[in-house]
N, CA, C and O atoms as a GROMACS GRO file, in nm:
protein
  620
    1MET      N    1   0.549   1.166   1.074
    1MET     CA    2   0.454   1.116   0.911
    1MET      C    3   0.339   1.045   0.977
    1MET      O    4   0.311   1.028   1.096
    2GLN      N    5   0.255   0.990   0.814
    2GLN     CA    6   0.137   0.923   0.803
    2GLN      C    7   0.106   0.905   0.675
    2GLN      O    8   0.082   0.985   0.585
    3LEU      N    9   0.110   0.751   0.682
    3LEU     CA   10   0.098   0.677   0.608
    3LEU      C   11  -0.059   0.629   0.538
    3LEU      O   12  -0.152   0.574   0.598
    4SER      N   13  -0.055   0.657   0.444
    4SER     CA   14  -0.211   0.659   0.345
    4SER      C   15  -0.193   0.516   0.301
    4SER      O   16  -0.081   0.478   0.266
    5LEU      N   17  -0.288   0.442   0.303
    5LEU     CA   18  -0.298   0.307   0.192
    5LEU      C   19  -0.485   0.315   0.147
    5LEU      O   20  -0.594   0.299   0.202
    6VAL      N   21  -0.424   0.354   0.001
    6VAL     CA   22  -0.509   0.418  -0.097
    6VAL      C   23  -0.549   0.267  -0.204
    6VAL      O   24  -0.485   0.225  -0.300
    7ALA      N   25  -0.651   0.224  -0.155
    7ALA     CA   26  -0.673   0.113  -0.305
    7ALA      C   27  -0.809   0.107  -0.327
    7ALA      O   28  -0.895   0.118  -0.239
    8VAL      N   29  -0.824   0.092  -0.426
    8VAL     CA   30  -0.911   0.053  -0.498
    8VAL      C   31  -1.044  -0.107  -0.461
    8VAL      O   32  -1.028  -0.227  -0.484
    9GLY      N   33  -1.149  -0.042  -0.406
    9GLY     CA   34  -1.267  -0.157  -0.386
    9GLY      C   35  -1.216  -0.163  -0.235
    9GLY      O   36  -1.114  -0.124  -0.178
   10LYS      N   37  -1.329  -0.227  -0.198
   10LYS     CA   38  -1.334  -0.248  -0.034
   10LYS      C   39  -1.326  -0.404   0.008
   10LYS      O   40  -1.364  -0.497  -0.064
   11LEU      N   41  -1.263  -0.418   0.151
   11LEU     CA   42  -1.245  -0.548   0.149
   11LEU      C   43  -1.343  -0.634   0.221
   11LEU      O   44  -1.417  -0.579   0.302
   12ARG      N   45  -1.354  -0.787   0.195
   12ARG     CA   46  -1.452  -0.854   0.220
   12ARG      C   47  -1.433  -0.875   0.398
   12ARG      O   48  -1.332  -0.884   0.469
   13PRO      N   49  -1.573  -0.878   0.426
   13PRO     CA   50  -1.527  -0.916   0.579
   13PRO      C   51  -1.452  -0.976   0.689
   13PRO      O   52  -1.450  -0.951   0.809
   14THR      N   53  -1.386  -1.067   0.615
   14THR     CA   54  -1.342  -1.167   0.660
   14THR      C   55  -1.161  -1.119   0.641
   14THR      O   56  -1.076  -1.162   0.719
   15LEU      N   57  -1.126  -1.019   0.517
   15LEU     CA   58  -0.982  -0.928   0.516
   15LEU      C   59  -0.997  -0.824   0.575
   15LEU      O   60  -0.906  -0.751   0.616
   16ARG      N   61  -1.142  -0.802   0.588
   16ARG     CA   62  -1.135  -0.669   0.634
   16ARG      C   63  -1.076  -0.681   0.816
   16ARG      O   64  -0.981  -0.619   0.864
   17GLU      N   65  -1.164  -0.773   0.881
   17GLU     CA   66  -1.098  -0.807   1.013
   17GLU      C   67  -0.998  -0.846   1.018
   17GLU      O   68  -0.964  -0.857   1.136
   18VAL      N   69  -0.883  -0.893   0.913
   18VAL     CA   70  -0.760  -0.913   0.960
   18VAL      C   71  -0.635  -0.753   0.925
   18VAL      O   72  -0.524  -0.707   0.952
   19GLY      N   73  -0.771  -0.728   0.841
   19GLY     CA   74  -0.686  -0.573   0.793
   19GLY      C   75  -0.688  -0.442   0.934
   19GLY      O   76  -0.607  -0.352   0.957
   20ASP      N   77  -0.806  -0.476   1.002
   20ASP     CA   78  -0.825  -0.409   1.096
   20ASP      C   79  -0.757  -0.426   1.192
   20ASP      O   80  -0.701  -0.327   1.238
   21ASP      N   81  -0.736  -0.573   1.263
   21ASP     CA   82  -0.626  -0.584   1.337
   21ASP      C   83  -0.487  -0.563   1.317
   21ASP      O   84  -0.431  -0.570   1.426
   22TYR      N   85  -0.402  -0.539   1.217
   22TYR     CA   86  -0.306  -0.497   1.142
   22TYR      C   87  -0.283  -0.318   1.215
   22TYR      O   88  -0.199  -0.275   1.293
   23LEU      N   89  -0.403  -0.250   1.144
   23LEU     CA   90  -0.434  -0.121   1.147
   23LEU      C   91  -0.413  -0.097   1.293
   23LEU      O   92  -0.332  -0.009   1.324
   24ALA      N   93  -0.489  -0.179   1.410
   24ALA     CA   94  -0.481  -0.143   1.523
   24ALA      C   95  -0.365  -0.201   1.554
   24ALA      O   96  -0.320  -0.107   1.620
   25ARG      N   97  -0.260  -0.301   1.558
   25ARG     CA   98  -0.162  -0.298   1.560
   25ARG      C   99  -0.031  -0.166   1.556
   25ARG      O  100   0.057  -0.130   1.634
   26LEU      N  101  -0.080  -0.122   1.409
   26LEU     CA  102   0.055  -0.013   1.326
   26LEU      C  103   0.002   0.108   1.476
   26LEU      O  104   0.070   0.180   1.550
   27ASP      N  105  -0.100   0.088   1.470
   27ASP     CA  106  -0.086   0.233   1.555
   27ASP      C  107  -0.003   0.292   1.700
   27ASP      O  108   0.003   0.400   1.758
   28ARG      N  109   0.056   0.150   1.722
   28ARG     CA  110   0.168   0.215   1.866
   28ARG      C  111   0.268   0.264   1.761
   28ARG      O  112   0.350   0.339   1.813
   29PHE      N  113   0.284   0.249   1.656
   29PHE     CA  114   0.418   0.264   1.555
   29PHE      C  115   0.433   0.369   1.485
   29PHE      O  116   0.524   0.452   1.491
   30VAL      N  117   0.318   0.365   1.400
   30VAL     CA  118   0.278   0.486   1.323
   30VAL      C  119   0.129   0.497   1.258
   30VAL      O  120   0.050   0.403   1.260
   31ARG      N  121   0.105   0.606   1.208
   31ARG     CA  122  -0.045   0.619   1.181
   31ARG      C  123  -0.067   0.558   1.048
   31ARG      O  124   0.020   0.562   0.962
   32VAL      N  125  -0.168   0.509   1.033
   32VAL     CA  126  -0.197   0.459   0.919
   32VAL      C  127  -0.369   0.462   0.878
   32VAL      O  128  -0.458   0.412   0.947
   33ILE      N  129  -0.389   0.540   0.738
   33ILE     CA  130  -0.476   0.602   0.720
   33ILE      C  131  -0.526   0.535   0.568
   33ILE      O  132  -0.489   0.552   0.452
   34GLU      N  133  -0.642   0.442   0.641
   34GLU     CA  134  -0.706   0.346   0.489
   34GLU      C  135  -0.813   0.476   0.402
   34GLU      O  136  -0.877   0.570   0.449
   35ARG      N  137  -0.798   0.440   0.294
   35ARG     CA  138  -0.895   0.529   0.183
   35ARG      C  139  -0.888   0.441   0.094
   35ARG      O  140  -0.784   0.412   0.036
   36GLU      N  141  -1.033   0.374   0.066
   36GLU     CA  142  -1.059   0.291  -0.020
   36GLU      C  143  -1.170   0.432  -0.117
   36GLU      O  144  -1.223   0.536  -0.078
   37VAL      N  145  -1.159   0.340  -0.297
   37VAL     CA  146  -1.166   0.452  -0.413
   37VAL      C  147  -1.256   0.355  -0.457
   37VAL      O  148  -1.199   0.250  -0.486
   38ARG      N  149  -1.365   0.354  -0.471
   38ARG     CA  150  -1.479   0.265  -0.548
   38ARG      C  151  -1.418   0.180  -0.669
   38ARG      O  152  -1.313   0.231  -0.709
   39GLU      N  153  -1.460   0.054  -0.744
   39GLU     CA  154  -1.432   0.034  -0.842
   39GLU      C  155  -1.469   0.039  -0.941
   39GLU      O  156  -1.592   0.041  -0.934
   40ALA      N  157  -1.425   0.043  -1.074
   40ALA     CA  158  -1.488   0.107  -1.204
   40ALA      C  159  -1.530   0.018  -1.288
   40ALA      O  160  -1.485   0.008  -1.402
   41GLY      N  161  -1.645  -0.076  -1.228
   41GLY     CA  162  -1.602  -0.219  -1.341
   41GLY      C  163  -1.746  -0.175  -1.427
   41GLY      O  164  -1.763  -0.237  -1.532
   42ARG      N  165  -1.812  -0.110  -1.404
   42ARG     CA  166  -1.910  -0.034  -1.594
   42ARG      C  167  -1.800   0.043  -1.644
   42ARG      O  168  -1.836   0.110  -1.741
   43ALA      N  169  -1.687   0.058  -1.617
   43ALA     CA  170  -1.656   0.168  -1.700
   43ALA      C  171  -1.647   0.116  -1.886
   43ALA      O  172  -1.605   0.168  -1.989
   44GLY      N  173  -1.690   0.032  -1.861
   44GLY     CA  174  -1.636  -0.025  -2.015
   44GLY      C  175  -1.548  -0.115  -2.048
   44GLY      O  176  -1.572  -0.233  -2.025
   45THR      N  177  -1.408  -0.067  -2.122
   45THR     CA  178  -1.315  -0.127  -2.164
   45THR      C  179  -1.213  -0.187  -1.954
   45THR      O  180  -1.244  -0.177  -1.835
   46GLU      N  181  -1.115  -0.232  -2.021
   46GLU     CA  182  -1.028  -0.277  -1.894
   46GLU      C  183  -0.976  -0.139  -1.866
   46GLU      O  184  -1.005  -0.074  -1.766
   47ALA      N  185  -0.882  -0.092  -1.980
   47ALA     CA  186  -0.809   0.069  -2.006
   47ALA      C  187  -0.903   0.161  -1.965
   47ALA      O  188  -0.851   0.233  -1.881
   48GLN      N  189  -1.013   0.190  -1.985
   48GLN     CA  190  -1.139   0.286  -1.916
   48GLN      C  191  -1.157   0.236  -1.777
   48GLN      O  192  -1.237   0.323  -1.743
   49GLN      N  193  -1.147   0.180  -1.696
   49GLN     CA  194  -1.159   0.074  -1.610
   49GLN      C  195  -1.031   0.167  -1.498
   49GLN      O  196  -1.047   0.228  -1.393
   50ARG      N  197  -0.904   0.140  -1.584
   50ARG     CA  198  -0.794   0.194  -1.534
   50ARG      C  199  -0.789   0.355  -1.512
   50ARG      O  200  -0.761   0.425  -1.415
   51GLU      N  201  -0.818   0.375  -1.605
   51GLU     CA  202  -0.870   0.531  -1.607
   51GLU      C  203  -0.926   0.600  -1.502
   51GLU      O  204  -0.859   0.691  -1.451
   52VAL      N  205  -1.030   0.576  -1.464
   52VAL     CA  206  -1.145   0.588  -1.422
   52VAL      C  207  -1.109   0.586  -1.262
   52VAL      O  208  -1.152   0.663  -1.176
   53GLU      N  209  -1.027   0.488  -1.249
   53GLU     CA  210  -0.993   0.403  -1.088
   53GLU      C  211  -0.874   0.496  -1.068
   53GLU      O  212  -0.832   0.525  -0.956
   54GLY      N  213  -0.821   0.543  -1.184
   54GLY     CA  214  -0.680   0.615  -1.162
   54GLY      C  215  -0.724   0.773  -1.109
   54GLY      O  216  -0.684   0.844  -1.016
   55VAL      N  217  -0.798   0.786  -1.185
   55VAL     CA  218  -0.858   0.961  -1.128
   55VAL      C  219  -0.920   0.947  -1.001
   55VAL      O  220  -0.949   1.052  -0.942
   56ARG      N  221  -0.947   0.836  -0.946
   56ARG     CA  222  -1.006   0.853  -0.821
   56ARG      C  223  -0.886   0.802  -0.716
   56ARG      O  224  -0.889   0.840  -0.599
   57LEU      N  225  -0.793   0.727  -0.759
   57LEU     CA  226  -0.681   0.736  -0.683
   57LEU      C  227  -0.607   0.849  -0.660
   57LEU      O  228  -0.570   0.868  -0.544
   58ILE      N  229  -0.570   0.948  -0.765
   58ILE     CA  230  -0.510   1.072  -0.742
   58ILE      C  231  -0.613   1.156  -0.686
   58ILE      O  232  -0.549   1.256  -0.655
   59GLU      N  233  -0.730   1.177  -0.655
   59GLU     CA  234  -0.847   1.267  -0.625
   59GLU      C  235  -0.851   1.233  -0.489
   59GLU      O  236  -0.891   1.320  -0.412
   60ALA      N  237  -0.803   1.075  -0.423
   60ALA     CA  238  -0.755   1.083  -0.243
   60ALA      C  239  -0.650   1.102  -0.175
   60ALA      O  240  -0.650   1.107  -0.052
   61ILE      N  241  -0.512   1.117  -0.272
   61ILE     CA  242  -0.414   1.172  -0.238
   61ILE      C  243  -0.445   1.324  -0.196
   61ILE      O  244  -0.554   1.381  -0.207
   62ASP      N  245  -0.328   1.375  -0.148
   62ASP     CA  246  -0.288   1.488  -0.093
   62ASP      C  247  -0.144   1.521  -0.256
   62ASP      O  248  -0.039   1.460  -0.277
   63PRO      N  249  -0.200   1.626  -0.325
   63PRO     CA  250  -0.056   1.626  -0.456
   63PRO      C  251   0.063   1.672  -0.388
   63PRO      O  252   0.146   1.715  -0.468
   64GLN      N  253   0.099   1.679  -0.265
   64GLN     CA  254   0.195   1.717  -0.213
   64GLN      C  255   0.298   1.611  -0.145
   64GLN      O  256   0.414   1.640  -0.113
   65THR      N  257   0.225   1.453  -0.122
   65THR     CA  258   0.229   1.354  -0.082
   65THR      C  259   0.312   1.236  -0.170
   65THR      O  260   0.259   1.196  -0.273
   66PRO      N  261   0.394   1.203  -0.143
   66PRO     CA  262   0.487   1.064  -0.212
   66PRO      C  263   0.405   0.980  -0.241
   66PRO      O  264   0.319   0.948  -0.159
   67ILE      N  265   0.412   0.927  -0.360
   67ILE     CA  266   0.281   0.738  -0.364
   67ILE      C  267   0.436   0.676  -0.427
   67ILE      O  268   0.530   0.706  -0.500
   68VAL      N  269   0.384   0.567  -0.338
   68VAL     CA  270   0.461   0.467  -0.328
   68VAL      C  271   0.333   0.380  -0.406
   68VAL      O  272   0.215   0.358  -0.377
   69LEU      N  273   0.411   0.350  -0.507
   69LEU     CA  274   0.308   0.222  -0.615
   69LEU      C  275   0.340   0.063  -0.597
   69LEU      O  276   0.451   0.030  -0.639
   70LEU      N  277   0.254  -0.047  -0.537
   70LEU     CA  278   0.301  -0.143  -0.568
   70LEU      C  279   0.233  -0.196  -0.701
   70LEU      O  280   0.120  -0.191  -0.750
   71ASP      N  281   0.341  -0.242  -0.731
   71ASP     CA  282   0.376  -0.301  -0.873
   71ASP      C  283   0.473  -0.401  -0.888
   71ASP      O  284   0.588  -0.394  -0.846
   72LEU      N  285   0.404  -0.535  -0.975
   72LEU     CA  286   0.512  -0.638  -0.998
   72LEU      C  287   0.626  -0.577  -1.042
   72LEU      O  288   0.717  -0.635  -0.983
   73ALA      N  289   0.661  -0.512  -1.096
   73ALA     CA  290   0.786  -0.433  -1.158
   73ALA      C  291   0.865  -0.372  -1.025
   73ALA      O  292   0.980  -0.330  -1.022
   74GLY      N  293   0.786  -0.380  -0.933
   74GLY     CA  294   0.896  -0.237  -0.833
   74GLY      C  295   1.005  -0.308  -0.790
   74GLY      O  296   1.053  -0.410  -0.839
   75ALA      N  297   1.051  -0.223  -0.663
   75ALA     CA  298   1.169  -0.284  -0.586
   75ALA      C  299   1.126  -0.387  -0.462
   75ALA      O  300   1.079  -0.354  -0.353
   76LYS      N  301   1.154  -0.518  -0.507
   76LYS     CA  302   1.147  -0.640  -0.435
   76LYS      C  303   1.204  -0.660  -0.312
   76LYS      O  304   1.277  -0.757  -0.290
   77TRP      N  305   1.169  -0.544  -0.194
   77TRP     CA  306   1.204  -0.554  -0.044
   77TRP      C  307   1.211  -0.655   0.057
   77TRP      O  308   1.106  -0.718   0.072
   78SER      N  309   1.302  -0.686   0.126
   78SER     CA  310   1.296  -0.794   0.231
   78SER      C  311   1.224  -0.728   0.335
   78SER      O  312   1.221  -0.605   0.335
   79SER      N  313   1.171  -0.787   0.416
   79SER     CA  314   1.115  -0.699   0.536
   79SER      C  315   1.214  -0.590   0.610
   79SER      O  316   1.170  -0.483   0.654
   80GLU      N  317   1.328  -0.621   0.618
   80GLU     CA  318   1.447  -0.591   0.704
   80GLU      C  319   1.446  -0.431   0.561
   80GLU      O  320   1.409  -0.315   0.573
   81GLN      N  321   1.497  -0.498   0.457
   81GLN     CA  322   1.495  -0.309   0.344
   81GLN      C  323   1.324  -0.245   0.361
   81GLN      O  324   1.323  -0.122   0.365
   82LEU      N  325   1.247  -0.281   0.367
   82LEU     CA  326   1.103  -0.201   0.436
   82LEU      C  327   1.096  -0.158   0.539
   82LEU      O  328   0.998  -0.086   0.558
   83ALA      N  329   1.199  -0.178   0.663
   83ALA     CA  330   1.203  -0.119   0.736
   83ALA      C  331   1.320  -0.029   0.744
   83ALA      O  332   1.326   0.068   0.820
   84VAL      N  333   1.397  -0.060   0.674
   84VAL     CA  334   1.512   0.102   0.610
   84VAL      C  335   1.471   0.194   0.543
   84VAL      O  336   1.527   0.301   0.517
   85GLU      N  337   1.354   0.149   0.508
   85GLU     CA  338   1.234   0.274   0.370
   85GLU      C  339   1.166   0.337   0.459
   85GLU      O  340   1.164   0.460   0.447
   86LEU      N  341   1.109   0.290   0.548
   86LEU     CA  342   0.997   0.331   0.678
   86LEU      C  343   1.106   0.400   0.777
   86LEU      O  344   1.070   0.500   0.838
   87ASP      N  345   1.210   0.360   0.793
   87ASP     CA  346   1.245   0.462   0.925
   87ASP      C  347   1.304   0.570   0.817
   87ASP      O  348   1.277   0.684   0.853
   88ARG      N  349   1.380   0.564   0.692
   88ARG     CA  350   1.409   0.683   0.628
   88ARG      C  351   1.287   0.800   0.598
   88ARG      O  352   1.307   0.922   0.604
   89TRP      N  353   1.140   0.729   0.559
   89TRP     CA  354   1.051   0.809   0.519
   89TRP      C  355   1.012   0.898   0.662
   89TRP      O  356   0.950   1.003   0.646
   90ARG      N  357   1.056   0.845   0.827
   90ARG     CA  358   0.988   0.847   0.864
   90ARG      C  359   1.053   1.015   0.928
   90ARG      O  360   1.001   1.114   0.979
   91LEU      N  361   1.217   0.966   0.884
   91LEU     CA  362   1.285   1.058   0.936
   91LEU      C  363   1.323   1.201   0.818
   91LEU      O  364   1.403   1.294   0.828
   92GLU      N  365   1.218   1.158   0.702
   92GLU     CA  366   1.215   1.302   0.578
   92GLU      C  367   1.094   1.349   0.662
   92GLU      O  368   1.070   1.467   0.636
   93GLY      N  369   1.039   1.314   0.721
   93GLY     CA  370   0.897   1.413   0.809
   93GLY      C  371   0.837   1.401   0.720
   93GLY      O  372   0.764   1.498   0.738
   94ARG      N  373   0.780   1.331   0.573
   94ARG     CA  374   0.737   1.341   0.493
   94ARG      C  375   0.574   1.252   0.506
   94ARG      O  376   0.593   1.146   0.565
   95ASP      N  377   0.460   1.266   0.475
   95ASP     CA  378   0.366   1.152   0.464
   95ASP      C  379   0.369   1.095   0.350
   95ASP      O  380   0.416   1.157   0.254
   96ARG      N  381   0.308   0.937   0.330
   96ARG     CA  382   0.389   0.876   0.198
   96ARG      C  383   0.191   0.840   0.190
   96ARG      O  384   0.114   0.844   0.286
   97ALA      N  385   0.155   0.809   0.048
   97ALA     CA  386   0.086   0.725   0.011
   97ALA      C  387   0.094   0.564  -0.015
   97ALA      O  388   0.215   0.565  -0.034
   98ILE      N  389   0.078   0.503  -0.022
   98ILE     CA  390   0.092   0.338  -0.086
   98ILE      C  391  -0.044   0.306  -0.182
   98ILE      O  392  -0.158   0.273  -0.149
   99VAL      N  393  -0.003   0.321  -0.273
   99VAL     CA  394  -0.163   0.249  -0.381
   99VAL      C  395  -0.104   0.102  -0.424
   99VAL      O  396  -0.004   0.035  -0.446
  100ILE      N  397  -0.255   0.105  -0.416
  100ILE     CA  398  -0.253  -0.037  -0.490
  100ILE      C  399  -0.394  -0.050  -0.570
  100ILE      O  400  -0.506  -0.059  -0.518
  101GLY      N  401  -0.362  -0.048  -0.702
  101GLY     CA  402  -0.472  -0.052  -0.816
  101GLY      C  403  -0.570  -0.177  -0.738
  101GLY      O  404  -0.573  -0.238  -0.631
  102GLY      N  405  -0.666  -0.166  -0.906
  102GLY     CA  406  -0.773  -0.294  -0.898
  102GLY      C  407  -0.793  -0.405  -0.950
  102GLY      O  408  -0.684  -0.458  -0.973
  103ALA      N  409  -0.849  -0.447  -0.970
  103ALA     CA  410  -0.788  -0.560  -1.081
  103ALA      C  411  -0.704  -0.562  -1.234
  103ALA      O  412  -0.622  -0.644  -1.277
  104THR      N  413  -0.741  -0.481  -1.275
  104THR     CA  414  -0.728  -0.450  -1.390
  104THR      C  415  -0.617  -0.354  -1.382
  104THR      O  416  -0.605  -0.291  -1.487
  105GLY      N  417  -0.522  -0.319  -1.280
  105GLY     CA  418  -0.388  -0.235  -1.320
  105GLY      C  419  -0.462  -0.111  -1.261
  105GLY      O  420  -0.577  -0.095  -1.219
  106VAL      N  421  -0.326  -0.010  -1.276
  106VAL     CA  422  -0.340   0.132  -1.256
  106VAL      C  423  -0.332   0.193  -1.344
  106VAL      O  424  -0.275   0.123  -1.428
  107SER      N  425  -0.370   0.360  -1.414
  107SER     CA  426  -0.305   0.392  -1.495
  107SER      C  427  -0.198   0.451  -1.518
  107SER      O  428  -0.103   0.441  -1.441
  108VAL      N  429  -0.194   0.527  -1.633
  108VAL     CA  430  -0.040   0.550  -1.694
  108VAL      C  431  -0.029   0.716  -1.595
  108VAL      O  432   0.082   0.765  -1.575
  109ALA      N  433  -0.138   0.776  -1.549
  109ALA     CA  434  -0.114   0.873  -1.444
  109ALA      C  435  -0.081   0.874  -1.315
  109ALA      O  436  -0.016   0.945  -1.239
  110VAL      N  437  -0.151   0.765  -1.310
  110VAL     CA  438  -0.107   0.688  -1.140
  110VAL      C  439   0.055   0.700  -1.104
  110VAL      O  440   0.122   0.768  -1.026
  111ARG      N  441   0.087   0.581  -1.221
  111ARG     CA  442   0.200   0.553  -1.244
  111ARG      C  443   0.345   0.662  -1.244
  111ARG      O  444   0.453   0.658  -1.185
  112GLU      N  445   0.280   0.761  -1.347
  112GLU     CA  446   0.366   0.819  -1.340
  112GLU      C  447   0.387   0.962  -1.228
  112GLU      O  448   0.452   1.062  -1.260
  113ARG      N  449   0.314   0.943  -1.088
  113ARG     CA  450   0.265   1.024  -1.048
  113ARG      C  451   0.345   0.975  -0.910
  113ARG      O  452   0.354   1.046  -0.810
  114ALA      N  453   0.405   0.836  -0.922
  114ALA     CA  454   0.416   0.726  -0.826
  114ALA      C  455   0.605   0.783  -0.805
  114ALA      O  456   0.657   0.816  -0.912
  115GLN      N  457   0.676   0.791  -0.709
  115GLN     CA  458   0.790   0.803  -0.665
  115GLN      C  459   0.893   0.678  -0.667
  115GLN      O  460   0.999   0.662  -0.726
  116VAL      N  461   0.803   0.579  -0.563
  116VAL     CA  462   0.836   0.492  -0.560
  116VAL      C  463   0.756   0.348  -0.602
  116VAL      O  464   0.661   0.304  -0.539
  117THR      N  465   0.814   0.287  -0.720
  117THR     CA  466   0.718   0.118  -0.728
  117THR      C  467   0.812  -0.010  -0.635
  117THR      O  468   0.927  -0.051  -0.649
  118TRP      N  469   0.705  -0.046  -0.540
  118TRP     CA  470   0.748  -0.180  -0.446
  118TRP      C  471   0.687  -0.282  -0.483
  118TRP      O  472   0.573  -0.253  -0.518
  119SER      N  473   0.707  -0.374  -0.490
  119SER     CA  474   0.654  -0.537  -0.532
  119SER      C  475   0.654  -0.638  -0.409
  119SER      O  476   0.760  -0.656  -0.349
  120LEU      N  477   0.590  -0.675  -0.386
  120LEU     CA  478   0.518  -0.835  -0.329
  120LEU      C  479   0.641  -0.910  -0.360
  120LEU      O  480   0.699  -0.933  -0.254
  121GLY      N  481   0.706  -0.958  -0.463
  121GLY     CA  482   0.696  -1.038  -0.539
  121GLY      C  483   0.642  -1.079  -0.639
  121GLY      O  484   0.531  -1.034  -0.669
  122PRO      N  485   0.731  -1.215  -0.752
  122PRO     CA  486   0.637  -1.214  -0.843
  122PRO      C  487   0.486  -1.314  -0.841
  122PRO      O  488   0.427  -1.340  -0.946
  123LEU      N  489   0.431  -1.369  -0.693
  123LEU     CA  490   0.312  -1.384  -0.704
  123LEU      C  491   0.208  -1.319  -0.754
  123LEU      O  492   0.234  -1.200  -0.736
  124THR      N  493   0.135  -1.326  -0.791
  124THR     CA  494  -0.025  -1.286  -0.837
  124THR      C  495  -0.097  -1.310  -0.715
  124THR      O  496  -0.110  -1.414  -0.650
  125LEU      N  497  -0.152  -1.170  -0.693
  125LEU     CA  498  -0.236  -1.166  -0.567
  125LEU      C  499  -0.332  -1.095  -0.571
  125LEU      O  500  -0.334  -0.977  -0.607
  126PRO      N  501  -0.432  -1.167  -0.530
  126PRO     CA  502  -0.580  -1.046  -0.524
  126PRO      C  503  -0.603  -0.941  -0.517
  126PRO      O  504  -0.722  -0.957  -0.488
  127HIS      N  505  -0.585  -0.787  -0.520
  127HIS     CA  506  -0.531  -0.697  -0.472
  127HIS      C  507  -0.584  -0.696  -0.343
  127HIS      O  508  -0.491  -0.683  -0.263
  128GLU      N  509  -0.712  -0.704  -0.275
  128GLU     CA  510  -0.795  -0.747  -0.129
  128GLU      C  511  -0.667  -0.813  -0.060
  128GLU      O  512  -0.658  -0.761   0.052
  129LEU      N  513  -0.571  -0.899  -0.078
  129LEU     CA  514  -0.533  -0.998  -0.056
  129LEU      C  515  -0.408  -0.939  -0.024
  129LEU      O  516  -0.362  -0.955   0.089
  130ALA      N  517  -0.332  -0.855  -0.132
  130ALA     CA  518  -0.206  -0.762  -0.154
  130ALA      C  519  -0.241  -0.622  -0.019
  130ALA      O  520  -0.159  -0.536   0.013
  131ARG      N  521  -0.315  -0.630   0.012
  131ARG     CA  522  -0.378  -0.534   0.091
  131ARG      C  523  -0.309  -0.545   0.234
  131ARG      O  524  -0.221  -0.479   0.290
  132VAL      N  525  -0.401  -0.676   0.280
  132VAL     CA  526  -0.381  -0.718   0.411
  132VAL      C  527  -0.233  -0.736   0.436
  132VAL      O  528  -0.183  -0.687   0.537
  133VAL      N  529  -0.149  -0.814   0.334
  133VAL     CA  530  -0.019  -0.817   0.340
  133VAL      C  531   0.092  -0.737   0.305
  133VAL      O  532   0.214  -0.758   0.310
  134VAL      N  533   0.010  -0.623   0.259
  134VAL     CA  534   0.112  -0.437   0.318
  134VAL      C  535   0.092  -0.429   0.390
  134VAL      O  536   0.196  -0.393   0.446
  135LEU      N  537   0.004  -0.437   0.473
  135LEU     CA  538  -0.088  -0.390   0.602
  135LEU      C  539   0.019  -0.484   0.750
  135LEU      O  540   0.066  -0.438   0.854
  136GLU      N  541   0.024  -0.636   0.688
  136GLU     CA  542   0.152  -0.705   0.789
  136GLU      C  543   0.269  -0.602   0.790
  136GLU      O  544   0.312  -0.536   0.885
  137GLN      N  545   0.310  -0.606   0.659
  137GLN     CA  546   0.448  -0.610   0.627
  137GLN      C  547   0.513  -0.415   0.707
  137GLN      O  548   0.613  -0.383   0.771
  138LEU      N  549   0.438  -0.366   0.675
  138LEU     CA  550   0.419  -0.240   0.764
  138LEU      C  551   0.437  -0.267   0.938
  138LEU      O  552   0.515  -0.215   1.018
  139TYR      N  553   0.346  -0.356   0.953
  139TYR     CA  554   0.377  -0.388   1.123
  139TYR      C  555   0.525  -0.437   1.147
  139TYR      O  556   0.592  -0.386   1.237
  140ARG      N  557   0.590  -0.569   1.037
  140ARG     CA  558   0.652  -0.613   1.106
  140ARG      C  559   0.766  -0.545   1.092
  140ARG      O  560   0.856  -0.567   1.174
  141ALA      N  561   0.790  -0.429   0.964
  141ALA     CA  562   0.902  -0.334   0.928
  141ALA      C  563   0.887  -0.265   1.071
  141ALA      O  564   0.975  -0.301   1.149
  142SER      N  565   0.769  -0.151   1.138
  142SER     CA  566   0.762  -0.145   1.243
  142SER      C  567   0.845  -0.198   1.389
  142SER      O  568   0.917  -0.140   1.470
  143THR      N  569   0.793  -0.341   1.374
  143THR     CA  570   0.866  -0.424   1.517
  143THR      C  571   1.018  -0.435   1.463
  143THR      O  572   1.090  -0.384   1.549
  144ILE      N  573   1.065  -0.463   1.396
  144ILE     CA  574   1.196  -0.452   1.320
  144ILE      C  575   1.264  -0.336   1.346
  144ILE      O  576   1.386  -0.345   1.330
  145LEU      N  577   1.221  -0.228   1.383
  145LEU     CA  578   1.262  -0.124   1.402
  145LEU      C  579   1.247  -0.051   1.545
  145LEU      O  580   1.307   0.050   1.582
  146GLN      N  581   1.164  -0.117   1.606
  146GLN     CA  582   1.140  -0.096   1.746
  146GLN      C  583   1.214  -0.225   1.843
  146GLN      O  584   1.236  -0.232   1.963
  147GLY      N  585   1.242  -0.332   1.714
  147GLY     CA  586   1.317  -0.419   1.849
  147GLY      C  587   1.261  -0.518   1.910
  147GLY      O  588   1.320  -0.593   1.987
  148THR      N  589   1.119  -0.526   1.874
  148THR     CA  590   1.000  -0.621   1.937
  148THR      C  591   1.018  -0.773   1.867
  148THR      O  592   1.028  -0.799   1.747
  149PRO      N  593   1.020  -0.877   2.000
  149PRO     CA  594   1.026  -0.964   1.930
  149PRO      C  595   0.896  -1.026   1.792
  149PRO      O  596   0.883  -1.147   1.806
  150TYR      N  597   0.841  -0.993   1.719
  150TYR     CA  598   0.745  -1.041   1.642
  150TYR      C  599   0.833  -1.095   1.509
  150TYR      O  600   0.809  -1.209   1.469
  151HIS      N  601   0.959  -0.995   1.425
  151HIS     CA  602   0.982  -1.049   1.342
  151HIS      C  603   1.115  -1.132   1.420
  151HIS      O  604   1.205  -1.095   1.496
  152LYS      N  605   1.063  -1.294   1.343
  152LYS     CA  606   1.184  -1.356   1.357
  152LYS      C  607   1.344  -1.349   1.294
  152LYS      O  608   1.454  -1.364   1.348
  153GLY      N  609   1.299  -1.315   1.135
  153GLY     CA  610   1.433  -1.262   1.066
  153GLY      C  611   1.485  -1.417   1.015
  153GLY      O  612   1.443  -1.522   1.063
  154ALA      N  613   1.564  -1.406   0.930
  154ALA     CA  614   1.614  -1.541   0.861
  154ALA      C  615   1.719  -1.597   1.006
  154ALA      O  616   1.774  -1.526   1.090
  155ARG      N  617   1.718  -1.723   0.997
  155ARG     CA  618   1.810  -1.779   1.088
  155ARG      C  619   1.912  -1.878   1.018
  155ARG      O  620   1.998  -1.935   1.085
   0.00000   0.00000   0.00000
């Protein structure tokens, strides 16, 4: 199984460094490929931006790959619950694409294509920071599955 983290925009250098650190750590457990699509900042209205970015996101993902969409209304998994999901995905043996939209959200087409929605909670995060949080949580979930001491859990 391979995970693709497909996101709108590029990470600023400081966040890129942190993201790369988690990608390197994750490499011990699961292959994660990042795909960045260009923002549509000059597309006119926010709705037009979502549509343009939505097309770019969908084009960056194999049509057979299930999508996990980051969305405020999605499932609010704990780190342990994410580990269960990650293990289930591995057992299914299918790649997954985790999608993070841009500052204006995602298009209806992306929402309709998603099989699962996942929320990082009720906080509003910049999409760049959400990306780093997703990488850290994938690493944490992987260490939970492997029984390594990174995750301390609830005490």
